[in-house]
NUZA-739260 format. One line per 3 residues: for each residue x, y, z of C-alpha. Coordinates in pm, whole numbers. Layout:
# residues N
X/Y/Z  ... .
This chain:
# residues 250
-18165/-2887/6530  -18402/-2593/6532  -18411/-2310/6786 .
-18675/-2478/6989  -18498/-2808/7006  -18187/-2636/7106 .
-18351/-2445/7376  -18535/-2759/7505  -18184/-2940/7500 .
-18005/-2647/7698  -18280/-2672/7962  -18262/-3043/7997 .
-17896/-3035/8030  -17918/-2745/8294  -18190/-2973/8469 .
-17949/-3258/8490  -17666/-3052/8614  -17883/-2928/8902 .
-18005/-3261/8979  -17662/-3437/8991  -17431/-3142/9113 .
-17684/-2933/9307  -17660/-3167/9605  -17277/-3233/9668 .
-17334/-3448/9977  -17494/-3715/9763  -17142/-3755/9573 .
-16979/-3781/9917  -17222/-4066/10015  -17169/-4232/9667 .
-16788/-4205/9724  -16814/-4365/10070  -17052/-4636/9934 .
-16799/-4737/9655  -16464/-4718/9833  -16495/-5063/9996 .
-16599/-5218/9673  -16317/-5106/9451  -15944/-5047/9466 .
-15768/-4743/9320  -15647/-4820/8964  -15937/-5057/8904 .
-16097/-4983/8568  -16468/-4887/8563  -16713/-4887/8276 .
-16964/-4599/8325  -17232/-4676/8085  -17470/-4405/8060 .
-17255/-4143/8196  -17488/-3849/8137  -17339/-3527/8305 .
-17059/-3726/8461  -17149/-3724/8821  -17065/-4099/8866 .
-16749/-4081/8647  -16627/-3779/8865  -16673/-3985/9194 .
-16511/-4294/9040  -16201/-4058/8925  -16198/-3921/9276 .
-16148/-4277/9414  -15833/-4328/9175  -16026/-4541/8940 .
-15953/-4571/8575  -16295/-4471/8399  -16418/-4528/8047 .
-16739/-4313/8023  -17000/-4412/7750  -17278/-4163/7657 .
-17473/-4149/7311  -17662/-3801/7372  -17443/-3581/7186 .
-17492/-3275/7419  -17390/-3472/7704  -17105/-3633/7545 .
-16972/-3293/7436  -17009/-3179/7814  -16819/-3495/7923 .
-16547/-3426/7651  -16498/-3057/7771  -16476/-3141/8149 .
-16329/-3479/8183  -16149/-3585/7860  -15805/-3534/7999 .
-15892/-3738/8303  -16062/-4044/8133  -15917/-4346/8011 .
-16175/-4337/7740  -16486/-4143/7619  -16723/-4332/7405 .
-17001/-4127/7215  -17200/-4447/7140  -17500/-4643/7281 .
-17434/-4992/7397  -17644/-5288/7317  -17665/-5654/7197 .
-17452/-5585/6858  -17256/-5324/6697  -17407/-5101/6440 .
-17661/-4823/6469  -17970/-4765/6695  -18257/-4495/6735 .
-18231/-4305/7034  -18550/-4157/7164  -18475/-3825/7332 .
-18661/-3643/7579  -18503/-3301/7548  -18640/-3138/7867 .
-18616/-3471/8083  -18281/-3609/7923  -18229/-3880/8196 .
-18509/-4096/8051  -18378/-4087/7686  -18346/-4442/7587 .
-18301/-4697/7300  -18585/-4900/7434  -18913/-4865/7258 .
-19059/-5104/7507  -18926/-4890/7788  -19113/-4568/7650 .
-19429/-4749/7586  -19447/-4870/7948  -19318/-4538/8070 .
-19604/-4344/7905  -19855/-4525/8144  -19649/-4495/8448 .
-19733/-4246/8729  -19372/-4099/8749  -19335/-4038/8381 .
-19669/-3851/8317  -19487/-3532/8240  -19234/-3662/8024 .
-19235/-3622/7652  -18996/-3807/7389  -18976/-3538/7134 .
-18744/-3650/6865  -18539/-3947/6772  -18175/-3947/6642 .
-17984/-4229/6492  -17658/-4298/6702  -17383/-4550/6658 .
-17384/-4861/6890  -17124/-5083/7016  -17114/-5389/7253 .
-16958/-5459/7606  -16742/-5735/7427  -16612/-5453/7192 .
-16566/-5193/7480  -16351/-5475/7659  -16146/-5544/7364 .
-16053/-5177/7322  -16014/-5068/7683  -15960/-5392/7881 .
-16182/-5590/8107  -16330/-5358/8387  -16344/-5451/8744 .
-16680/-5279/8783  -16941/-5188/8513  -17234/-4941/8588 .
-17523/-4954/8357  -17809/-4699/8356  -17973/-4704/8016 .
-18351/-4658/8084  -18494/-4984/8015  -18219/-5126/7801 .
-18002/-5279/8067  -18059/-5641/7959  -17972/-5522/7587 .
-17649/-5400/7707  -17571/-5725/7882  -17667/-5919/7577 .
-17350/-5795/7424  -17126/-5942/7690  -16991/-6300/7664 .
-16775/-6333/7979  -16846/-6244/8336  -16760/-5926/8495 .
-16653/-5924/8877  -16901/-5649/8971  -17216/-5500/8778 .
-17459/-5255/8867  -17775/-5195/8668  -18081/-4971/8707 .
-18435/-5142/8811  -18753/-4991/8793  -19029/-5194/8992 .
-19314/-5115/8733  -19107/-5243/8456  -18988/-5589/8597 .
-18935/-5751/8258  -18604/-5604/8154  -18472/-5644/8522 .
-18540/-6025/8534  -18379/-6065/8160  -18064/-5869/8298 .
-18042/-6089/8605  -18075/-6427/8408  -17833/-6302/8155 .
-17557/-6270/8433  -17645/-6586/8587  -17577/-6755/8245 .
-17227/-6606/8263  -17108/-6685/8621  -17242/-6754/8956 .
-17354/-6413/9094  -17478/-6294/9425  -17699/-5978/9453 .
-17781/-5677/9647  -17956/-5362/9561  -17974/-4987/9654 .
-18292/-4792/9654  -18290/-4442/9485  -17982/-4238/9559 .
-17936/-4373/9920  -17612/-4532/9849  -17640/-4805/10095 .
-17743/-5170/10035  -18083/-5282/10162  -17937/-5589/10331 .
-17601/-5669/10492  -17568/-5983/10313  -17543/-6064/9923 .
-17838/-6298/9825  -17912/-6539/9555  -18132/-6488/9245 .
-18409/-6661/9376  -18408/-6441/9676  -18364/-6125/9482 .
-18660/-6210/9272  -18875/-6271/9551  -18761/-5937/9700 .
-18836/-5759/9379  -19186/-5927/9338  -19293/-5786/9688 .
-19236/-5426/9570  -19543/-5238/9448  -19520/-5087/9105 .
-19476/-4737/9241  -19179/-4833/9448  -18869/-4626/9392 .
-18629/-4739/9147  -18263/-4803/9221  -17958/-5020/9133 .
-17893/-5378/9153  -17552/-5497/9222  -17425/-5835/9100 .
-17094/-5974/9255  -16923/-6258/9098  -16851/-6540/9355 .
-16653/-6757/9133 .
């Protein structure tokens, strides 16, 4: 990596640290939100751990955390600050099969680094990504959720935030998990719909969603797949992204 690339990476890392740690009340809100969903001692997979803000919240709730992050600079950060507290740190991408995958890196906007070429192509034409440049690629190791489960155990909760590759992560899972959360982007519905259907093929799930970083469900009731799809279809393409939560009913 040349000097310019190192500088861009450092600026991107600093940007993420400010975004995710510069507003501590958000972490308190996240903690209150997750407390009734999980029990101390539960195992959590944090897929796309980034700078560890979610992992830190999960640890504060007494949860066992496996953090997964393929971007080397961010995995190094997690290792320096959390390795002794984590159940595991995996410096890999997660996808449909084990092997290697190309990671499309946005050095100055590292939150949108992705393994999904389709996501990047769609994002280039989306309003919220106008200033984003994916300036380099790196080849990183890739594993599957099934392999992570074999290594660390079955999680009570799996959070997935991998910028348009959520359905690919779930394709590497062959058993239902009790609780799963994955990012949705209204302007890029195809991956979200695929992720929902993959989960429904594994078990009987009910759904809810969170808008942005508000850390509260949009509905007091968990809903069916069809009701969720109707809700998502009503959102305009420029609506805020968020997380869909899927809870196994049986």
